TORPA-903442 format. One line per 3 residues: for each residue x, y, z of C-alpha. Coordinates in Angstrom, 1 decimal. Example, Ala and Ser with C-alpha at 12.3 -4.5 7.8 and 13.67 -1.06 7.14 Angstrom:
12.3,-4.5,7.8 | 13.7,-1.1,7.1
This chain:
-37.6,57.5,2.3 | -37.2,55.9,5.3 | -35.7,52.4,4.6
-38.2,50.1,6.8 | -41.0,50.5,4.0 | -41.1,48.2,1.0
-42.9,50.8,-1.2 | -42.6,54.5,-2.7 | -43.7,57.8,-2.8
-45.6,58.7,-6.4 | -46.2,56.9,-9.2 | -48.8,55.2,-11.2
-51.2,53.3,-9.8 | -49.6,50.1,-11.5 | -45.9,50.6,-11.1
-47.9,50.8,-7.1 | -49.3,47.6,-7.7 | -45.9,46.3,-8.9
-44.4,47.3,-5.9 | -47.3,45.9,-3.5 | -46.4,42.4,-5.2
-43.2,42.6,-4.6 | -43.7,43.8,-0.7 | -46.0,40.8,-0.7
-43.0,38.5,-2.3 | -40.7,39.8,0.4 | -43.0,39.2,2.8
-43.6,36.1,2.2 | -40.7,34.5,1.0 | -38.6,31.8,3.1
-35.5,33.6,2.7 | -34.4,36.2,5.4 | -34.3,39.3,4.1
-33.3,43.0,6.3 | -31.9,46.4,5.6 | -29.6,47.9,8.4
-27.9,51.1,9.1 | -24.1,51.3,8.3 | -23.9,51.6,12.1
-25.8,48.3,12.8 | -28.9,49.3,14.0 | -32.1,46.6,11.8
-34.3,49.3,9.6 | -36.6,46.6,8.3 | -36.9,42.5,8.1
-39.4,40.3,6.9 | -40.4,37.2,8.7 | -38.3,34.7,7.9
-35.4,36.5,8.7 | -36.8,37.2,11.8 | -37.8,33.0,12.4
-34.6,32.4,11.5 | -32.9,34.3,14.5 | -35.5,33.0,16.9
-38.4,35.7,16.8 | -41.8,35.6,16.2 | -42.2,38.6,14.2
-40.0,41.6,12.7 | -41.4,43.5,15.2 | -40.4,41.4,18.2
-36.6,41.1,16.4 | -36.3,44.9,15.8 | -37.7,45.7,18.9
-35.0,43.3,21.3 | -32.1,44.7,19.0 | -30.4,47.6,18.5
-26.8,47.2,17.6 | -26.4,44.3,15.6 | -22.8,44.2,16.0
-22.8,43.9,19.4 | -25.7,41.9,20.1 | -26.4,39.3,17.3
-25.5,37.3,15.5 | -22.6,35.9,13.9 | -19.4,35.1,15.7
-16.8,37.9,15.8 | -14.2,36.9,13.5 | -17.2,36.3,10.8
-18.2,39.8,11.6 | -15.0,41.1,10.7 | -14.3,39.5,8.0
-18.3,40.6,6.5 | -17.7,44.5,7.7 | -14.7,45.0,5.8
-15.6,42.9,2.2 | -18.5,45.2,2.3 | -17.0,48.5,2.8
-14.5,47.5,0.4 | -16.3,46.0,-2.5 | -19.5,47.5,-1.5
-21.3,44.5,-1.8 | -21.2,40.5,-0.4 | -22.1,37.6,-2.6
-22.6,34.0,-0.7 | -20.5,35.2,2.0 | -20.7,31.8,4.5
-20.8,31.9,8.1 | -22.1,30.2,11.3 | -25.1,32.1,12.8
-26.5,32.2,16.1 | -30.2,32.3,17.0 | -31.9,34.0,20.2
-31.7,30.9,22.3 | -28.0,30.2,21.4 | -28.4,27.4,19.1
-26.7,27.9,15.5 | -27.2,27.5,11.7 | -25.5,28.0,8.7
-26.3,30.7,6.3 | -25.4,32.2,3.1 | -25.6,35.8,2.8
-25.7,38.2,0.3 | -25.6,42.1,1.1 | -24.8,45.5,-0.6
-24.4,48.9,0.1 | -26.9,51.4,-0.8 | -26.0,54.9,-1.9
-27.6,58.0,-1.1 | -28.1,60.8,-3.7 | -24.2,62.2,-2.4
-22.6,58.6,-3.2 | -22.8,57.9,0.2 | -23.4,55.1,2.2
-27.6,55.5,3.1 | -27.8,52.0,4.3 | -27.2,48.1,4.0
-29.5,45.4,2.2 | -29.2,41.7,2.1 | -30.8,38.6,2.3
-29.7,34.8,4.0 | -30.3,31.4,3.0 | -30.0,28.5,5.6
-27.6,26.5,4.1 | -27.4,24.0,7.5 | -28.2,20.9,5.6
-25.9,21.5,3.2 | -23.2,21.5,5.4 | -24.6,18.5,7.2
-24.3,16.5,3.8 | -20.7,17.8,3.4 | -19.7,16.3,6.7
-21.2,13.0,5.8 | -19.6,13.1,3.1 | -16.2,13.4,4.6
-16.6,10.8,6.9 | -18.3,8.4,4.0 | -14.8,8.7,2.4
-13.0,8.3,5.3 | -15.0,4.9,6.0 | -14.7,4.3,1.9
-10.7,5.0,2.4 | -10.5,2.4,5.7 | -12.4,-0.4,2.8
-10.1,0.4,0.0 | -6.9,-0.3,2.7 | -8.8,-3.8,3.8
-10.2,-4.9,0.5 | -9.5,-8.4,-1.1 | -9.6,-7.3,-4.8
-6.4,-5.8,-5.6 | -7.0,-1.9,-6.3 | -5.2,1.1,-7.1
-5.8,4.8,-7.9 | -3.1,6.7,-10.4 | -2.7,10.2,-11.8
-4.5,9.9,-15.8 | -1.9,12.1,-17.2 | 1.4,11.6,-15.3
0.7,7.7,-14.5 | 2.3,8.4,-11.6 | 1.1,5.8,-9.1
-1.5,7.3,-5.9 | -2.3,5.2,-3.7 | -2.7,0.9,-3.3
-4.6,-1.4,-1.2 | -2.6,-4.0,0.7 | -4.1,-6.9,-1.4
-2.8,-5.0,-4.8 | 0.6,-4.7,-3.3 | 0.2,-8.4,-2.4
0.1,-9.5,-6.0 | 2.6,-6.8,-7.4 | 5.5,-8.0,-5.0
6.3,-4.6,-4.3 | 6.2,-2.7,-1.3 | 4.4,0.6,-0.9
7.4,2.6,-1.0 | 8.7,1.2,-4.5 | 5.3,2.1,-5.6
3.8,5.3,-4.5 | 4.9,8.2,-6.7 | 6.3,5.8,-9.4
5.2,5.4,-13.3 | 3.7,1.7,-13.5 | 5.6,1.5,-16.9
8.8,2.6,-15.6 | 8.4,-0.6,-13.4 | 8.0,-2.7,-16.3
4.5,-4.1,-14.5 | 2.7,-4.2,-17.9 | 4.3,-6.9,-20.1
3.3,-5.3,-23.3 | 3.7,-1.5,-22.9 | 1.7,-0.7,-26.4
-1.7,-2.3,-24.8 | -1.1,0.1,-22.0 | -1.3,2.8,-24.2
-4.3,1.2,-25.9 | -5.9,1.0,-23.3 | -5.0,3.9,-21.5
-6.3,5.8,-25.0 | -9.7,3.5,-24.7 | -10.0,5.4,-20.9
-9.2,8.6,-21.7 | -12.3,8.9,-24.3 | -14.9,6.8,-22.4
-13.9,7.3,-18.9 | -14.1,4.0,-18.1 | -12.7,0.5,-18.6
-14.9,-2.8,-17.2 | -13.4,-6.4,-17.3 | -10.7,-5.4,-20.2
-7.8,-8.5,-20.4 | -4.2,-7.4,-19.5 | -1.2,-8.9,-18.7
0.9,-7.7,-15.8 | 4.5,-8.7,-14.4 | 5.0,-9.0,-10.6
8.2,-7.7,-8.6 | 9.7,-11.3,-9.1 | 8.9,-11.2,-12.9
5.7,-13.4,-12.5 | 3.3,-13.3,-15.8 | -0.6,-11.7,-14.1
-3.7,-12.3,-16.3 | -6.0,-9.4,-15.0 | -9.2,-7.8,-15.5
-8.9,-4.4,-15.2 | -11.7,-2.2,-14.9 | -11.0,1.7,-14.2
-12.7,4.6,-14.2 | -11.5,8.5,-14.6 | -12.5,10.7,-11.8
-11.9,14.5,-11.0 | -9.9,14.5,-6.9 | -9.2,17.9,-5.7
-8.0,19.2,-9.2 | -6.6,16.2,-10.4 | -7.9,13.5,-13.1
-7.4,10.3,-11.4 | -7.6,6.4,-12.3 | -9.8,5.0,-9.6
-10.1,0.7,-10.3 | -13.2,-0.7,-9.4 | -15.2,2.5,-7.8
-17.4,4.5,-9.0 | -16.9,8.2,-10.2 | -16.9,10.5,-7.7
-17.4,13.9,-8.8 | -16.7,17.1,-7.4 | -19.7,18.9,-6.1
-20.7,22.2,-8.1 | -22.6,24.9,-7.0 | -24.5,27.1,-9.4
-23.6,30.9,-8.6 | -25.4,34.1,-9.7 | -24.3,37.8,-10.2
-25.9,40.5,-8.7 | -27.8,41.9,-11.8 | -27.9,45.9,-12.0
-30.8,46.9,-11.6 | -33.3,48.0,-14.3 | -33.7,51.4,-15.0
-37.1,51.5,-16.4 | -38.7,50.6,-12.5 | -38.0,52.3,-9.7
-34.7,52.1,-6.8 | -37.4,50.2,-4.8 | -38.7,47.8,-7.0
-34.7,47.3,-9.0 | -33.7,46.2,-5.0 | -36.2,43.8,-5.0
-35.7,42.1,-8.4 | -32.1,42.4,-7.5 | -32.2,40.0,-4.1
-34.8,37.4,-6.5 | -32.2,37.5,-9.4 | -29.5,36.9,-7.3
-30.7,33.5,-5.6 | -28.7,30.4,-6.1 | -33.0,28.6,-5.6
-35.2,28.9,-8.0 | -38.3,31.0,-7.3 | -41.8,31.6,-8.6
-44.8,33.2,-7.9 | -48.1,31.6,-8.4 | -51.7,32.9,-7.8
-55.0,31.8,-6.8 | -55.6,29.9,-10.2 | -52.0,28.1,-10.2
-50.4,30.3,-13.4 | -47.0,31.4,-12.8 | -46.9,35.4,-12.1
-43.3,35.5,-11.5 | -40.2,34.0,-11.7 | -36.6,34.4,-11.3
-33.8,33.8,-13.5 | -32.4,30.3,-11.5 | -35.9,28.9,-12.1
-36.3,29.5,-15.6 | -32.8,28.2,-15.9 | -33.1,25.2,-13.9
-36.1,24.1,-15.9 | -34.7,25.0,-19.4 | -37.7,27.6,-20.1
-37.4,31.0,-20.7 | -38.4,33.7,-17.9 | -41.1,34.7,-20.6
-42.1,31.5,-21.4 | -43.1,30.1,-17.8 | -45.1,33.7,-17.8
-49.0,32.5,-17.3 | -48.3,28.9,-17.7 | -50.1,26.6,-14.6
-46.7,25.6,-12.8 | -48.3,22.5,-11.4 | -49.3,21.4,-15.4
-45.6,22.3,-17.0 | -43.2,20.7,-14.4 | -44.2,19.6,-11.0
-43.7,15.8,-11.3 | -46.0,14.4,-9.1 | -48.0,10.9,-9.6
-49.9,8.8,-7.0 | -49.8,5.2,-6.9 | -51.6,4.1,-9.6
-48.8,5.9,-11.8 | -51.8,8.8,-12.4 | -50.8,12.6,-12.5
-52.0,14.3,-9.3 | -54.5,17.0,-10.0 | -54.0,20.4,-9.4
-56.6,20.9,-6.1 | -54.8,17.6,-4.5 | -51.2,19.5,-5.1
-49.3,20.1,-2.3 | -47.7,23.3,-3.3 | -51.4,24.3,-4.7
-52.6,23.4,-1.3 | -50.7,26.1,0.2 | -53.1,28.8,-1.6
-56.0,26.9,-0.2 | -54.8,26.1,3.6 | -53.3,29.1,3.6
-50.5,27.1,5.4 | -47.0,26.4,4.0 | -45.4,23.2,3.1
-41.9,21.7,2.3 | -41.3,18.3,1.2 | -38.6,16.3,-1.3
-40.2,16.0,-4.9 | -39.0,15.6,-8.5 | -39.3,18.3,-11.4
-39.5,18.2,-14.9 | -37.3,19.9,-17.4 | -38.4,21.0,-20.6
-36.5,18.5,-22.1 | -38.6,16.3,-20.2 | -35.7,14.9,-17.9
-36.6,14.5,-14.3 | -34.4,15.8,-10.9 | -35.1,16.1,-7.4
-35.8,18.9,-5.4 | -35.8,20.6,-2.2 | -39.9,22.6,-2.2
-40.7,25.4,0.1 | -44.2,26.9,-0.9 | -45.7,29.8,1.1
-48.7,31.4,0.9 | -48.6,35.5,-0.1 | -51.4,36.9,2.6
-52.8,40.4,1.5 | -55.8,42.5,2.7 | -58.5,40.3,0.9
-56.9,37.0,2.2 | -54.3,34.5,0.5 | -53.4,36.2,-3.4
-51.5,33.0,-4.4 | -47.9,31.5,-3.4 | -44.2,32.1,-3.8
-42.5,28.6,-4.0 | -38.7,28.4,-3.6 | -36.5,25.3,-5.1
-33.5,24.0,-4.7 | -31.8,20.9,-7.1 | -30.7,18.3,-4.6
-29.1,16.0,-7.5 | -25.7,16.4,-6.4 | -26.9,15.8,-2.3
-28.9,12.4,-4.1 | -25.9,11.5,-5.3 | -23.8,11.9,-2.6
-26.3,9.7,-0.4 | -26.7,6.8,-3.2 | -22.7,6.7,-2.7
-22.6,6.8,1.1 | -25.5,3.9,0.8 | -23.1,2.4,-1.3
-20.3,2.9,0.5 | -22.1,1.6,3.7 | -22.7,-1.7,1.0
-19.6,-2.3,0.2 | -18.2,-2.2,3.6 | -20.8,-4.6,5.0
-19.9,-7.1,1.7 | -16.7,-7.4,2.8 | -17.7,-8.2,6.4
-20.2,-11.0,5.2 | -17.9,-12.7,2.7 | -15.1,-13.2,5.8
-14.2,-16.6,6.5 | -14.0,-15.3,10.2 | -16.3,-13.8,12.6
-15.8,-9.9,13.2 | -17.0,-7.8,15.3 | -17.3,-3.8,15.9
-17.2,-2.7,19.6 | -17.1,1.1,21.7 | -14.5,1.2,23.8
-16.9,0.0,26.3 | -17.3,-3.4,24.6 | -20.6,-2.9,23.4
-21.1,-4.1,19.9 | -22.0,-2.0,17.3 | -21.8,-4.3,14.3
-21.3,-8.1,13.8 | -21.2,-10.3,10.4 | -22.9,-13.4,9.5
-20.0,-15.8,10.3 | -19.9,-14.1,13.9 | -23.9,-15.1,14.5
-23.4,-18.5,13.4 | -20.5,-19.7,15.5 | -22.2,-17.6,18.4
-25.4,-18.9,18.3 | -26.7,-15.4,19.0 | -29.5,-13.5,16.4
-28.1,-10.1,15.2 | -30.2,-8.1,17.5 | -29.0,-10.1,20.6
-25.7,-9.4,19.6 | -26.0,-5.8,19.1 | -27.4,-5.5,22.4
-24.5,-7.5,24.3 | -21.0,-6.8,25.4 | -18.0,-8.2,24.3
-17.4,-10.0,27.4 | -20.9,-11.4,27.5 | -18.3,-14.0,25.5
-15.7,-14.4,27.2 | -15.6,-17.4,29.8 | -13.2,-15.5,32.2
-14.1,-12.1,32.8 | -10.8,-11.8,34.8 | -8.9,-8.5,33.0
-11.8,-6.8,31.9 | -10.3,-3.6,33.5 | -7.1,-4.0,32.4
-8.6,-4.7,28.8 | -10.9,-1.5,28.9 | -7.5,0.1,30.0
-5.5,-0.7,26.9 | -8.4,0.3,24.6 | -7.9,4.1,26.1
-4.3,4.0,25.1 | -4.2,2.4,22.1 | -3.7,4.7,19.1
-5.8,4.1,16.1 | -3.6,1.7,13.3 | -1.9,-0.5,16.8
-3.1,-4.0,17.3 | -2.4,-7.0,18.8 | -2.8,-11.3,18.1
-4.2,-12.8,21.8 | -5.8,-16.2,22.5 | -8.6,-16.7,24.6
-11.6,-18.9,25.2 | -15.2,-17.8,24.3 | -18.7,-19.3,25.3
-21.6,-19.6,22.7 | -25.0,-18.9,23.3 | -25.8,-22.6,24.6
-23.2,-22.2,27.1 | -20.1,-24.4,24.8 | -16.6,-22.9,25.0
-14.2,-23.0,22.1 | -10.7,-21.0,21.6 | -10.3,-18.5,19.6
-7.3,-16.3,18.5 | -8.5,-12.8,18.1 | -7.1,-10.2,16.0
-7.9,-6.3,17.6 | -7.0,-3.3,16.9 | -8.5,0.1,17.3
-9.9,2.0,14.1 | -11.7,5.5,13.9 | -14.6,6.4,12.0
-15.4,10.3,11.7 | -14.0,11.6,15.0 | -14.7,8.4,16.9
-12.4,5.8,18.1 | -13.7,2.0,17.5 | -12.4,-1.4,18.1
-12.2,-3.8,15.3 | -11.8,-7.8,16.7 | -11.7,-10.4,13.7
-12.0,-13.8,15.7 | -11.2,-17.1,14.1 | -12.3,-20.3,16.1
-9.0,-22.4,16.4 | -10.5,-26.0,18.4 | -9.9,-27.8,14.8
-6.0,-26.3,15.2 | -6.0,-26.8,18.9 | -7.2,-30.5,18.5
-4.5,-31.4,16.0 | -1.8,-30.2,17.8 | -3.0,-32.2,20.5
-3.4,-35.3,17.9 | 0.3,-33.8,16.8 | 1.8,-34.2,20.7
0.7,-37.0,21.1 | 2.0,-38.4,17.7 | 5.4,-37.0,18.2
5.4,-38.8,22.2 | 4.5,-42.3,20.0 | 7.1,-41.3,17.3
9.5,-41.3,19.6 | 8.8,-44.3,21.4 | 8.6,-45.9,18.1
11.9,-44.5,16.9 | 13.6,-45.4,19.6 | 12.6,-48.6,19.8
12.3,-49.4,15.8 | 15.1,-52.0,14.2 | 16.9,-50.1,11.6
15.2,-50.7,8.2 | 17.1,-50.2,4.9 | 14.1,-49.7,2.7
9.9,-48.9,3.8 | 7.2,-49.0,1.3 | 9.6,-48.4,-2.0
11.8,-45.9,-0.5 | 15.5,-46.9,-0.1 | 17.1,-45.6,3.1
19.2,-46.8,6.0 | 20.5,-43.2,7.6 | 19.0,-41.9,10.9
17.0,-39.4,8.9 | 15.2,-41.9,6.7 | 14.5,-44.2,10.2
13.1,-41.1,11.1 | 10.7,-40.4,8.3 | 9.8,-44.8,8.1
8.7,-43.9,11.9 | 7.0,-40.5,11.3 | 4.8,-42.0,7.8
3.4,-45.0,10.4 | 2.9,-42.4,13.4 | 1.0,-40.0,11.2
-0.6,-42.4,8.6 | -3.0,-42.9,11.6 | -3.7,-39.3,12.2
-6.0,-38.1,9.6 | -4.6,-34.7,9.0 | -3.1,-32.1,6.4
0.5,-32.9,5.7 | 3.2,-30.7,4.0 | 6.1,-32.9,2.6
9.2,-30.5,1.8 | 12.6,-30.9,-0.2 | 14.4,-30.5,-3.1
13.2,-31.9,-6.1 | 14.6,-35.3,-7.1 | 14.6,-36.2,-3.4
11.3,-38.9,-3.8 | 8.7,-36.7,-2.0 | 6.4,-38.9,-4.0
7.0,-42.0,-3.0 | 6.7,-40.1,0.6 | 3.5,-39.7,-0.3
2.2,-43.2,-2.2 | 3.6,-44.7,1.5 | 2.2,-42.7,3.7
-1.2,-43.1,1.4 | -0.8,-46.8,1.6 | -0.4,-47.5,4.8
-3.3,-44.9,6.1 | -7.1,-46.2,6.9 | -7.6,-44.0,3.6
-5.5,-47.2,1.8 | -8.1,-48.6,0.1 | -9.2,-45.2,-1.5
-8.0,-43.5,-4.5 | -4.9,-41.4,-4.4 | -5.1,-38.8,-7.1
-2.3,-36.8,-8.0 | -2.2,-33.0,-8.9 | 0.9,-31.4,-10.4
0.0,-27.8,-9.7 | 3.0,-26.0,-11.8 | 1.7,-27.9,-15.3
-1.7,-26.4,-15.2 | -3.2,-22.4,-15.5 | -4.9,-21.1,-13.4
-8.0,-21.4,-14.8 | -7.6,-24.8,-15.6 | -6.0,-26.1,-12.0
-9.6,-24.3,-10.6 | -11.4,-26.7,-13.2 | -9.3,-29.6,-12.5
-9.4,-29.1,-8.6 | -13.2,-28.6,-7.9 | -14.8,-29.5,-11.4
-17.1,-27.6,-13.7 | -20.6,-27.5,-15.1 | -22.0,-27.1,-19.0
-21.4,-23.7,-20.5 | -19.5,-22.5,-17.4 | -17.1,-21.3,-19.8
-15.6,-21.6,-23.8 | -15.0,-25.2,-24.5 | -16.8,-26.6,-21.2
-19.4,-29.0,-23.4 | -20.6,-31.3,-20.2 | -20.1,-31.3,-16.6
-17.1,-32.6,-15.5 | -16.4,-33.8,-11.7 | -13.0,-32.5,-10.2
-9.9,-34.2,-8.9 | -11.3,-33.4,-5.4 | -14.7,-35.6,-5.9
-12.6,-38.0,-7.5 | -10.6,-38.6,-4.4 | -13.6,-39.2,-2.2
-12.6,-41.4,0.6 | -8.5,-41.2,-0.6 | -6.1,-39.1,-0.6
-5.5,-35.9,-3.0 | -1.9,-34.9,-3.4 | -1.1,-31.6,-4.6
2.4,-31.2,-6.1 | 4.4,-27.8,-6.4 | 1.7,-26.1,-3.8
3.7,-23.2,-3.6 | 3.0,-22.1,-7.2 | -0.8,-21.8,-7.1
-2.3,-18.4,-7.3 | -3.9,-16.2,-4.7 | -7.5,-17.0,-6.3
-7.0,-20.9,-5.9 | -5.2,-20.5,-2.7 | -8.1,-18.7,-1.1
-10.4,-21.5,-2.6 | -8.4,-24.4,-1.4 | -8.0,-22.5,2.3
-11.8,-22.6,2.2 | -11.8,-26.6,1.4 | -9.5,-27.1,4.1
-11.6,-25.1,6.5 | -14.7,-26.2,5.6 | -14.5,-29.0,3.6
-17.1,-27.3,1.4 | -16.6,-26.6,-2.5 | -18.4,-25.5,-5.5
-17.3,-26.5,-9.3 | -16.8,-23.7,-11.9 | -20.0,-22.1,-13.1
-22.0,-23.8,-10.7 | -23.9,-22.3,-7.3 | -24.5,-25.9,-5.4
-22.5,-26.4,-2.7 | -21.0,-29.7,-2.3 | -18.8,-31.6,0.5
-15.9,-33.7,0.0 | -14.3,-36.6,2.6 | -10.6,-36.2,1.3
-7.0,-36.0,2.6 | -4.9,-33.4,1.6 | -1.2,-34.1,1.2
0.8,-31.0,-0.1 | 4.5,-31.0,-1.6 | 7.0,-28.4,-2.9
10.5,-27.6,-2.8 | 9.7,-23.8,-2.6 | 10.3,-22.1,0.9
6.7,-21.5,1.6 | 7.7,-19.4,4.7 | 9.7,-16.9,2.8
7.0,-16.7,0.1 | 4.3,-15.8,2.8 | 6.9,-13.1,3.7
7.1,-11.9,0.2 | 3.4,-11.7,0.2 | 3.1,-14.3,-2.7
1.5,-17.3,-0.2 | -1.3,-16.9,2.3 | -0.4,-16.8,5.7
-3.5,-19.0,6.6 | -3.2,-21.2,4.3 | 0.9,-22.2,5.0
-0.4,-22.6,8.5 | -3.1,-25.2,7.5 | -1.2,-26.8,5.1
1.5,-27.2,8.0 | -0.8,-29.1,10.6 | 2.0,-32.2,9.8
5.8,-31.0,8.0 | 7.5,-33.8,6.8 | 11.0,-33.0,4.9
12.8,-35.2,2.8 | 16.6,-34.6,3.0 | 19.3,-34.2,0.2
21.4,-37.1,-0.8 | 24.3,-35.2,0.1 | 22.6,-35.5,3.5
22.3,-39.4,3.7 | 25.4,-40.4,1.9 | 25.5,-43.6,3.8
22.3,-44.9,1.6 | 24.3,-44.3,-2.0 | 25.6,-47.9,-1.9
21.6,-49.0,-1.1 | 20.6,-47.1,-3.9 | 23.6,-47.7,-5.9
23.0,-51.5,-5.4 | 18.6,-51.0,-5.8 | 19.3,-49.5,-9.3
21.8,-51.7,-10.6 | 19.4,-54.4,-10.2 | 16.4,-52.7,-11.5
18.1,-51.6,-14.5 | 19.5,-54.7,-15.4 | 16.1,-56.6,-15.2
14.7,-53.4,-17.6 | 17.3,-53.8,-20.2 | 18.0,-57.8,-19.9
21.9,-57.7,-18.3 | 23.8,-59.0,-16.3 | 25.4,-56.5,-13.9
27.0,-57.5,-10.5 | 27.6,-53.8,-9.4 | 30.0,-51.1,-10.0
33.8,-51.1,-9.4 | 35.7,-49.0,-6.8 | 36.8,-46.3,-8.7
33.0,-46.0,-9.9 | 31.9,-46.2,-6.1 | 34.7,-43.8,-5.2
33.2,-41.4,-7.8 | 29.1,-41.6,-6.8 | 30.6,-41.5,-3.3
32.4,-38.1,-4.0 | 29.7,-36.0,-6.4 | 27.6,-33.8,-5.0
24.6,-35.4,-6.6 | 22.2,-31.4,-6.9 | 19.5,-33.5,-8.4
19.6,-35.7,-5.9 | 18.4,-39.4,-5.8 | 16.4,-39.0,-9.5
20.1,-37.9,-10.8 | 21.3,-41.0,-9.4 | 19.1,-43.0,-11.0
19.7,-41.6,-14.4 | 23.3,-42.1,-13.7 | 23.1,-45.7,-13.5
20.9,-46.0,-16.1 | 23.3,-44.9,-18.4 | 25.6,-46.9,-16.6
24.1,-50.0,-17.3 | 23.4,-49.2,-20.8 | 26.5,-48.4,-21.7
28.6,-51.2,-19.6 | 29.3,-54.2,-21.8 | 30.2,-57.0,-19.0
29.3,-57.3,-15.6 | 30.9,-54.8,-13.9 | 30.0,-50.8,-14.4
33.6,-48.7,-14.7 | 34.2,-44.7,-14.4 | 34.1,-44.4,-18.3
30.6,-45.7,-18.4 | 29.3,-43.0,-15.8 | 28.0,-39.4,-17.2
30.7,-37.0,-18.2 | 29.5,-34.4,-15.7 | 30.4,-37.2,-12.9
33.7,-37.6,-14.3 | 34.3,-33.5,-15.2 | 33.5,-32.8,-11.4
36.1,-35.9,-10.4 | 38.8,-34.4,-12.9 | 38.2,-30.9,-11.0
38.6,-31.9,-8.1 | 41.9,-34.0,-8.0 | 43.4,-31.0,-9.9
42.2,-28.7,-7.1 | 43.6,-31.0,-4.4 | 47.2,-31.5,-6.4
47.5,-28.2,-6.3 | 49.7,-26.6,-3.6 | 48.8,-22.9,-4.0
45.4,-21.8,-3.8 | 45.1,-18.5,-5.5 | 42.3,-16.3,-5.2
40.4,-17.6,-8.5 | 40.4,-21.0,-7.4 | 39.0,-19.9,-4.2
36.3,-17.9,-6.3 | 35.3,-20.8,-8.7 | 35.0,-23.5,-5.7
32.5,-21.0,-4.1 | 30.8,-20.9,-7.1 | 30.5,-24.6,-7.6
29.4,-24.7,-4.2 | 26.6,-22.0,-4.4 | 28.3,-20.5,-2.2
28.5,-23.0,0.5 | 31.6,-22.6,2.6 | 31.8,-26.1,4.0
31.0,-27.6,1.0 | 34.2,-25.4,-1.4 | 36.5,-27.1,1.8
35.5,-30.0,0.8 | 36.1,-29.5,-3.4 | 39.1,-28.2,-2.9
40.7,-31.1,-0.4 | 41.2,-28.5,2.7 | 39.7,-28.0,6.4
36.9,-25.6,6.4 | 39.3,-23.6,8.9 | 41.9,-23.3,6.2
39.5,-22.0,3.5 | 38.4,-19.4,6.3 | 42.1,-18.2,6.6
43.1,-18.2,2.5 | 39.6,-16.1,1.9 | 40.5,-13.8,5.0
44.4,-13.6,3.4 | 42.7,-12.7,-0.1 | 40.4,-10.1,1.4
37.2,-12.0,-0.1 | 35.2,-12.7,3.6 | 31.9,-10.8,3.6
């Protein structure tokens, strides 16, 4: 029998009618079907196969192609692989390759083929079918690009996020914000078990939540207690979801589950023994299709369905036969919500009009659930005209999910940009803008459409060096960045200085430039004011009279004189001031003096100790709250910021505030705007911020526990209060002041301290600074029975230090133990250790070298 025929000689008329039905099915199906000789010559093809390869009819295709192995249509390596597989196994199932059309364009397809044997069990011919899967391949590429963009958003997200293994608890990845919060480096965490690092304060709570996560598959806003690398307790809300990625179960915080795509597979079914070989061959083709296929007549009744269609729809094949497809599972409604009539059904119109129809619709399963499908319906045309239609549909739920995830990924990326306090621009390597955020629009004065039709150099006030900048961008590798200062010009011609942090990023296979731009007009103005202030300060310092006190501050040392002059200079400039110094040095007195002599001296001075308040309470304390904002908020409450209107707000121990409060405070310093807790209304306040800390904020910035941008906002003007031991010449003045103060307080007549007591007070290092000296003299005044404080009236630690100091000075031999004790008492300071031992610094180094104690 020639392989090009789709009928069989002999048999009953019913069988012939069935074969003709199948022939109509094959000739009208959108799936490409062909037969060929083992040597590579087409014997027969259906119209769909011809159209796929760029020919109008099967006859034109077979007339043009005499050797498919040499002339068409796949790449050589794919042809060789397909040939090996079919010769080895006798069949090939869902072989994916890229094929080339007549015009040279290409498309992706899935190929099923099998070898048909003759009565001698030798290869008679090959038969197969081809499905166009180009759209699926495009979706997979879009998914990969989406995952890459999502990964970049993950790394730059301001919310702490991490990925870990469900079973081993091994940490897979973390973003920068998570590292900043934990205090660990990426190398310290990647591949480690969080429990072994003791990140969880309560391991039992971790186990309970882990069990809950594994049972439910997700967690949302679970309160947990964590510990940073420095031992700091962190309260957090943990949201997590279990996902499958590359064969592993992972916990992804703050993201939605991403499940791997799964493709339904149908195996080739054995031919039914009750039908002829030709009919069995055609049935196998339809049954091995991954897509659902059904045929309906001119009344819309289903005359055939493959197993894939029945399985997807939830019916058996027998249940589908004779049913009207439109009434059974088509899920089409008009704008009023009424079901579309049969004659208006776009699939049934294939029968009425004789034209094909393709669209995306919703089908309904037997259980009532709805799922999206990609549907193609083609009319079946016989000798008497249209006899029905063959419809092929594919469940595209996974593709729709991928599109939703892609859209969500883009929305998250845009939300991060829009929330930034800085201008953000994304442009190509020629400077053409591709994306801008709201801050860029508001600052430049241009609309979004205007900016997207502009070039980055349109904002520069000076175009010099344009070619040099373009060359730098071309040579940059992704991830490299640079920070520079330039002058920009807005829509109205006004120039303003900016700080630009720009670097190259890669999306897909293309490189772009991402620039974060900050308006530094205020900073430049403050720098100019500070420069003028320093000039006036130097003038005042040189011309000032040496004062013994200033605004209740006692001290005549050179360092204190500089502070007095600096306070007078800074008071007139309404800028942020940071006061640093050890505990007990008198930072609060500096704040009171600064407020008193400033133009805001008649306004309120509001003080907040940030160390004594929890994070939630500090938020409410600073900015206030509205009724019902949280449990216990029964009334509206104004915050310290609002209470300090027109005056000064003093934030003590500023180095201990949480990252969340740091961000809110940064916004207030930049915009002078804030919202009460639980309120959406934005308020403004005219308040001067003065902060104080005994911590090294620059070190906290390096460690990642304090924001760099907030540090520079606070440090517009910095006043450092020296330790008492650094201004020892002020000690007699302070002793006199405190003796007089406590004598009046306790009703005693105290003239001062004796020479021996004064010697002890001058030699003591005063680790507690002025506050410790104040307490020591209060102790002395209380114990002194007469008018002169003696050594025995002083606290024991001062006398113990004096005895230890004399003992060390009287010892002629300095062994290793005494040297070690002196260094410990001086906290490793060799100058102080030498003073305690009564020897020179040079002698100390010689002794340390002798005993092998030098680093």
